[in-house]
C-alpha positions, 0 to 999 in steps of 0.5 A: 556848556561851560560852568556859569556863575550866578548870584542868588539872594537868600536872607537878603544876602547874595550868594555866588554859585557855579552851575553846570547848565542853564537848566540848573540856573532855573532850579537854583533860582526857584529854590532860592525863591522858595527859601525866601517864601518859607522864611516870610511864612515863618516870620509872619507866624512865629516869633524869632530873634534873627534871620538865622532862626528863620533859616534854621526852621526852613532848613528843618522843614526841607530836611523833614520833607526830604526824609519823607520823600526818601522813605516813600521812594524806598517803600516804592522801590521795595514794592517794585522789587516784590512785584518783579519777583511776583512777575517772575514767579507767574512767568515761570508758572505759566511757562511750566503750564504751557 
């Protein structure tokens, strides 16, 4: 499939994006919708001067969530590596026995 141009609305402004597949279009549209939802959530719960304040808070929230997920993924990777080492040790022990 060829690259495709789409337009999404964020903070009442259109942004043209080039995407590589139809599957990406749904993800970008969902992401733009999520940004809009979070902006509305912040707008109803906090004082702000302009939409840039809302975008900054949404960006910060998403960055924190990303870092938490990244830390979790790294910890899962470390656990997986330890389990693989343990499995190797057990396999070697069982081979030596039998």
